[in-house]
N, C-alpha and C positions, 0 to 999 in steps of 0.2 A: 485515381492517382496511384501510381506505383510506389513501392518502397523507395526506389531510387529517386523519384521526383520529390518525395517527402523529405528525404535526407538533404537535398540541396535547397529546400525552402528557406528563404531568409527569415530570421527571427523578427517578429513584429515588435512594436513598442511595448506592448503589454508583456510579452515574453522576456524582454530585456529588463523590465522593472525589477530591481533588486539583484540583478546579475552581477556577481563579483568579478569574474574574468571578462573584462570589456573587449578582449580580442575575439571572442566567439561571435560568429555572424550567421551560421547556418544551424539547422536542426541537427545535422550529423555531428558537427563540432560540439554542440551542447550535449548530445547523447554520449559522446566519447568522454567528455569532461566529467559528466555526472557518473559515468561508469567507473572512472578512476576514483572519484570521491566515495562511491559506494564500496569499492574494494577496500578503502581505508576503514570504512565502517565494519566490514567483515573482520579486518585485523583487530580492531577495537573489541569486537565481540569475542574473538578467540582469546583475548587476554582477560576479558571481564567475566565470561561464563555467566550470563544473566540467570538468576534463579527465580525472578518474579517479573514476568513480562506484563502481567496484569496490574500495571501501575501507570497512571497518566504521566508522571515524571519520567518513567523509563521510555514510554512511547515518544515523548517530546525529545528526550536525549537521543533516541535512535534516529529520529528524523534529522536532528541537528548533525549527528555524525555522518549520516548518509549524504547530506546536501550542504553542510556548513562551509565548504570551500567553493560552493557554486552560487548559493543564494544568501543574501544578507538576512533574509527572514527565516532561514531554516530553523525548525524547532518551534516556531511561533505560529499560533493559530491564525487562520485567515481572518482578514478584517473587511471582507466584502462578500457579497452573495455570489454564488456560482450556479449556472444553469444545470450543472451535473448533480447538484444536491438539492433536496427539497427543504433543507434546513437553513434558516437565516443565520448569518455569521455570529450574532451575539450569543446564541444558545450552544455554540460548539463546545465551550468548556464544560457545561453541564452535561451535554450528550456524551462527551468522552468519559466523564466520571461515571455516568450511568452505565455505559458500555462495559467498563472495567468491573464495576460492582455486580452488574447483572450476570456477566460471564463467570465471575467468581462463585456466585450463588448457584448458577446452573452446573458448574463443574463439581461442586460439593454435593448437590442433590441428584445429579443424573447417575445412571448406571456407570460403573467403571469398566465399560467395554470399549474396544477399539472403535466400533461403529458410533457409539455415543460421543466419544472424544472427537472423532472426525466431524461429526455433525455440529458439535459446539464450535469447532474451529472454522467450519464453513460459514456458520452464522456470524461469528466474530468478524471474519474477513469481510463479509458482505456489509455488515453494519458500519465497520470502519471506513470502507470505501464510500458508503452512502452518506456518512457524516461529512466526508471530504474536509478533514480538519485543516489541511495545509493548502496554500495557494497552488502548489505543484508537488509532484512526487507521491501522490496518494496511493496509486496502484502499487508501485514498487515498495513503498513503506508498509502498506497493509499486507502484502504477500510475505515480506520478510518477517514482520511481527507475528503473523499467523504461523509461519514455519518455526519460529522460536518458541511459540506457545505449544505447538505440537511436540517439539523436542522436550520442553519442560514437562509435558505429560507422558513422556516415554513413547511417543509415536514417531514414525518416520515423517519427514517433511512431505508436503504435497508436490506433485510433479508439474502442476500448472500447465496442462496441455502438452506434456512430454517435452518440456524444455524449449519450445518455440518462442521466438521473441514476441513479447506482448507490448513492446514500446513502439513498434512500427506497424503500419497498415499491413494487413494480411489476413489469411484465413484464421490463424490462431487467435489473433486479437478480436476478429469479428465474432468468433465463437464465444470468447470470454465476455465480450460486451453483451451478447444475447443472453448468456447465462446470468449475468448480473441483473439485467432487465427483468428476466423471468423471476429471479429472487425478489426483486422490488415488488412484484405482483404476488409474492407469497409462495411461489413454487421453486424450491431449491434443487430440483432434480438435475437440471442441466449444470448448475454450478458444482454440485456434489460430484457429478461424473467428470467434469472438466478438471477439478482439483486432483483427482486420483487417476487421470488418464495415463 
């Protein structure tokens, strides 16, 4: 399927569940609407200047700001299992707490080098995607949260495949998915490379 075909694909019943703007009917319209919502989140971040990304409340607030005008459940943890995550939905709150706390400990105990900070950020991103805490928007949320974490640590944001769209089918998205699957198996090489391409 081409990117153009995907853009014109009608939203199915599951994709419309919790959708606030009822006039959206295609994937392209939804992507454009979400893009506007995410732009508002960037404006919120510019005013807020977050100093502690490693807080579950902040991660929830970030998702709500990114998707709150799009989805009724924005900022609320998923309440069903997803085939993209190995984790059952009831353990998501505990996993999010553990991710935040474990990343804090690793940040304090790891060398304060650029390479070590990038490695922590890559692993944080991968685990956040793997937990898949939200019904939708996990990739965009986890990439933005990871970039904010890097900034908090005085590092430049990741390039995420040199700025190619990761929301539509294509080579960059395929490379990103392969990198995440490789990280699932314990090999972070592809994801590390993709993040700083």
